[in-house]
C-alpha positions as CSV (number, residue, x, y, z in Angstrom):
1,M,-0.1,0.1,-0.3
2,N,2.6,2.3,1.0
3,N,4.5,2.0,-2.6
4,M,0.7,3.1,-4.4
5,A,1.2,6.1,-2.6
6,E,4.5,7.0,-3.7
7,P,4.3,10.2,-5.8
8,L,4.1,9.1,-9.7
9,D,6.8,10.1,-11.7
10,F,5.8,11.4,-15.4
11,A,9.2,11.0,-16.4
12,E,10.0,7.4,-16.1
13,V,7.7,6.7,-19.2
14,P,8.8,7.3,-22.3
15,Y,7.3,10.0,-24.7
16,L,4.9,10.4,-21.9
17,Q,5.7,14.4,-21.5
18,E,6.2,14.9,-24.9
19,I,2.8,13.5,-25.6
20,L,1.4,15.9,-22.8
21,N,2.5,19.1,-24.7
22,Y,0.4,18.2,-27.2
23,L,-2.6,18.2,-25.9
24,P,-4.8,21.1,-23.8
25,I,-3.6,22.9,-21.8
26,N,-6.7,24.4,-20.1
27,P,-9.6,24.1,-22.4
28,V,-13.2,25.6,-21.7
29,D,-15.0,22.3,-22.6
30,E,-18.2,20.9,-22.0
31,E,-16.7,17.7,-20.3
32,D,-14.0,18.0,-17.8
33,V,-10.9,17.4,-20.3
34,N,-8.2,18.1,-17.5
35,D,-9.4,16.0,-15.5
36,Y,-9.7,13.3,-18.0
37,I,-6.2,13.7,-19.2
38,Q,-4.8,13.7,-15.5
39,N,-6.3,10.6,-14.9
40,V,-5.5,8.7,-18.1
41,T,-2.1,9.5,-17.2
42,N,-1.9,8.4,-14.0
43,L,-3.0,5.3,-15.1
44,V,-0.3,5.1,-17.6
45,V,2.3,5.7,-14.9
46,V,1.2,3.6,-12.5
47,N,0.6,0.6,-15.0
48,Y,4.3,1.3,-16.5
49,K,5.9,1.3,-13.1
50,Y,4.2,-2.1,-12.0
51,G,5.3,-3.8,-15.5
52,Q,2.1,-3.6,-17.1
53,Y,2.8,-2.2,-20.5
54,Q,0.3,-3.2,-22.5
55,F,-2.1,-1.4,-20.3
56,A,0.3,1.5,-20.0
57,Y,-0.5,1.9,-24.0
58,F,-3.9,1.7,-23.8
59,G,-3.9,4.8,-21.9
60,I,-1.1,6.3,-24.0
61,H,-3.7,5.7,-26.8
62,L,-6.6,7.3,-25.3
63,L,-4.3,10.3,-24.7
64,Y,-3.6,10.1,-28.7
65,M,-7.1,9.9,-29.2
66,T,-7.6,13.0,-27.1
67,Y,-5.2,14.9,-29.3
68,I,-6.8,13.6,-32.6
69,Y,-10.0,14.6,-31.0
70,S,-8.7,18.0,-30.1
71,T,-6.9,18.5,-34.0
72,A,-10.5,17.7,-35.5
73,W,-12.2,20.3,-33.2
74,K,-9.7,23.3,-34.0
75,I,-10.1,22.4,-37.8
76,G,-13.3,23.0,-37.8
77,Q,-12.6,26.6,-36.0
78,I,-10.1,27.6,-38.5
79,S,-11.0,26.3,-42.0
80,S,-15.1,25.8,-41.4
81,E,-16.4,26.0,-44.6
82,R,-13.9,22.9,-45.8
83,Y,-14.7,21.0,-42.4
84,K,-18.6,21.7,-42.8
85,D,-18.0,20.1,-46.6
86,A,-16.1,17.1,-45.0
87,I,-18.3,16.2,-42.2
88,V,-21.2,15.6,-44.6
89,F,-20.6,12.0,-44.7
90,A,-19.8,11.4,-41.2
91,R,-21.3,8.3,-39.7
92,P,-22.0,7.7,-36.1
93,Y,-21.8,4.4,-34.7
94,N,-25.2,2.6,-35.0
95,G,-27.7,4.1,-32.2
96,R,-25.9,7.5,-32.1
97,E,-27.2,9.3,-34.5
98,A,-29.2,11.5,-32.7
99,D,-26.3,12.3,-30.0
100,L,-23.7,13.5,-33.0
101,K,-23.1,17.0,-33.2
102,I,-19.9,17.8,-34.8
103,E,-20.7,20.6,-36.7
104,D,-20.5,23.3,-33.9
105,A,-19.1,20.9,-31.2
106,D,-19.3,22.0,-27.8
107,T,-16.6,19.3,-26.6
108,I,-14.0,17.7,-28.4
109,F,-15.0,14.4,-27.2
110,A,-18.2,15.0,-29.9
111,Y,-16.0,13.0,-32.3
112,S,-16.0,9.5,-30.1
113,L,-19.2,9.0,-31.8
114,I,-17.3,8.4,-34.7
115,P,-15.5,5.5,-36.3
116,E,-11.8,6.7,-35.2
117,K,-10.6,5.8,-39.0
118,D,-12.8,8.2,-40.4
119,I,-12.0,11.1,-38.2
120,A,-8.5,10.9,-39.7
121,K,-9.6,11.9,-43.2
122,L,-10.4,15.1,-41.9
123,F,-6.6,15.8,-42.0
124,K,-6.9,15.9,-45.5
125,I,-8.0,19.5,-45.2
126,I,-4.3,20.7,-43.5
127,D,-2.4,18.7,-46.4
128,L,-1.6,15.9,-44.3
129,D,0.3,13.2,-46.3
130,R,-1.8,10.2,-47.2
131,S,1.1,8.1,-45.3
132,H,0.3,10.1,-41.9
133,I,-3.1,9.5,-42.6
134,V,-2.9,5.8,-42.8
135,S,-0.1,6.1,-40.0
136,V,-3.8,7.1,-37.4
137,C,-5.7,4.1,-38.6
138,D,-2.8,1.8,-38.1
139,L,-2.6,2.5,-34.8
140,V,-6.0,2.2,-34.2
141,D,-5.7,-1.2,-35.8
142,T,-3.0,-1.7,-33.5
143,R,-5.0,-1.0,-30.3
144,N,-8.1,-2.6,-31.3
145,D,-6.0,-6.0,-32.1
146,M,-4.4,-5.6,-28.5
147,A,-7.9,-4.9,-26.7
148,H,-9.4,-8.4,-27.5
149,A,-9.2,-11.4,-25.4
150,S,-7.0,-13.3,-26.8
151,G,-5.1,-15.3,-24.1
152,R,-1.7,-13.5,-24.3
153,F,-0.2,-9.9,-24.4
154,E,1.7,-8.1,-26.9
155,I,3.9,-5.7,-25.3
156,L,5.9,-7.0,-22.5
157,T,9.2,-5.4,-21.9
158,E,10.1,-1.7,-21.6
159,E,11.7,-1.7,-24.9
160,A,8.5,-3.1,-26.7
161,F,6.3,-0.3,-25.0
162,S,9.0,2.3,-25.9
163,I,9.0,1.3,-29.5
164,K,4.9,1.4,-29.9
165,V,4.4,5.1,-27.9
166,S,7.0,6.2,-30.0
167,S,4.9,5.9,-33.0
168,V,2.0,7.3,-31.6
169,Y,4.5,10.5,-30.8
170,A,5.8,10.8,-34.7
171,S,1.9,10.4,-35.7
172,I,1.1,13.5,-33.2
173,T,4.2,15.5,-34.4
174,A,3.4,14.6,-38.3
175,V,-0.1,15.9,-37.7
176,H,1.4,19.1,-35.5
177,N,3.7,20.2,-38.2
178,C,0.6,20.3,-40.8
179,M,-1.6,22.3,-38.4
180,G,1.4,25.0,-37.7
181,K,0.0,27.0,-40.9
182,Q,-3.4,26.5,-39.7
183,I,-2.3,27.8,-36.1
184,R,-0.3,30.7,-37.8
185,K,-3.6,31.7,-39.6
186,W,-5.7,31.5,-36.8
187,Y,-3.2,33.8,-34.7
188,S,-3.1,36.1,-37.0
189,E,-6.9,36.9,-37.3
190,V,-7.0,36.9,-34.0
191,L,-4.2,39.1,-33.2
192,L,-5.5,41.5,-35.6
193,S,-9.1,41.3,-34.0
194,F,-7.8,42.1,-30.8
195,C,-5.9,45.0,-32.0
196,A,-9.1,46.1,-34.1
197,G,-11.1,46.3,-30.7
198,E,-13.3,43.7,-31.4
199,Y,-12.6,42.3,-27.8
200,D,-13.5,44.9,-25.9
201,D,-13.8,43.0,-22.4
202,Y,-10.1,42.9,-22.6
203,D,-8.1,46.3,-21.9
204,K,-4.5,44.1,-21.5
205,P,-3.1,41.2,-23.3
206,E,-2.4,38.9,-20.6
207,E,-6.1,37.6,-19.8
208,F,-7.2,37.9,-23.8
209,I,-4.0,35.0,-24.3
210,S,-5.0,32.9,-20.9
211,E,-9.1,33.2,-21.7
212,Q,-9.6,33.3,-25.5
213,I,-6.5,31.9,-26.8
214,I,-5.6,29.0,-24.1
215,Q,-8.9,28.2,-22.8
216,N,-11.2,28.7,-25.4
217,F,-9.3,27.3,-28.5
218,K,-8.0,24.7,-26.4
219,L,-4.3,25.5,-27.3
220,S,-1.5,23.0,-26.5
221,V,2.2,24.0,-25.2
222,A,3.0,23.0,-28.5
223,E,0.7,25.0,-30.2
224,L,1.2,28.1,-28.1
225,L,4.5,27.6,-29.0
226,V,3.7,28.2,-32.4
227,C,2.4,31.3,-31.8
228,N,5.1,32.6,-30.0
229,D,7.4,31.8,-32.5
230,M,5.7,33.4,-35.2
231,S,6.8,37.2,-35.8
232,V,4.5,40.1,-35.8
233,S,6.5,41.6,-38.2
234,T,4.3,41.2,-41.4
235,L,1.5,42.4,-39.5
236,I,3.2,45.5,-38.4
237,T,4.2,45.9,-42.1
238,Q,0.5,45.5,-43.6
239,H,-1.0,47.2,-40.2
240,R,1.2,50.2,-39.2
241,G,-1.8,51.5,-36.9
242,Y,-1.4,48.2,-34.9
243,Q,2.4,48.5,-34.3
244,Q,2.4,49.4,-30.5
245,K,-0.6,46.9,-29.7
246,L,1.0,44.0,-31.7
247,K,4.4,44.5,-30.0
248,A,2.9,44.4,-26.7
249,F,0.9,41.4,-27.3
250,K,4.4,39.4,-28.6
251,K,5.7,40.7,-25.3
252,A,2.7,39.5,-23.2
253,L,2.8,36.2,-24.8
254,T,6.7,35.9,-24.9
255,S,6.3,36.4,-20.8
256,H,3.4,34.1,-20.1
257,C,5.6,31.3,-22.4
258,E,8.7,31.9,-20.0
259,D,6.8,32.6,-16.7
260,M,5.2,28.9,-17.3
261,G,8.9,27.4,-18.2
262,Y,7.3,26.5,-21.7
263,V,10.5,28.0,-23.2
């Protein structure tokens, strides 16, 4: 019992902290995303610690699908017209037709009603290479194959676990790299809207960053760093009247990333 009460060390689990950096930081959502991620993460760490590597991998896959869902939601926000065209043919699991609400989803977990392989098709919108779309489907198949009661386990060692999780992490980074262009496009539009006074409730960028960028848009650390790395020089050239506001916003975002230890 005492061993179970010991603090959980996320750093012990290969790729776990890296994967968490791609999940929403503090999202506003109909469901408690943070609590879900925390509970699944604890499940991963405990099972890994006690050598239950296959069960730890199941937890990793839950985190992976949480990333897939949140990315699908963001695509719907940024490229809404193409997204609406793409989901016309979306079909939920049998008996869940009345519950399917992904045109204007109020939770990232709305996508859990759709067969997981079908969600990967949305990534054509962000120009994800076909081979990476296939990889998403392959990872679903791998999880499904191991979830059946076959009388044996597939992941028996730390090395085998690390290899399996490395494939998950590679898939996440591939999707993220394609999402970078979308995030920069969205961020540029949000910056200009803020400078134009379209968010009257916010006098300073700090609260806006916390509430509108991190919470309402469900950004991850990795996505926030995409915004932070983006230069505002082009926007300043195009909108001279916003120069001071753009520079102040850039400074506030960098300070936030530094204060949180992201950079």
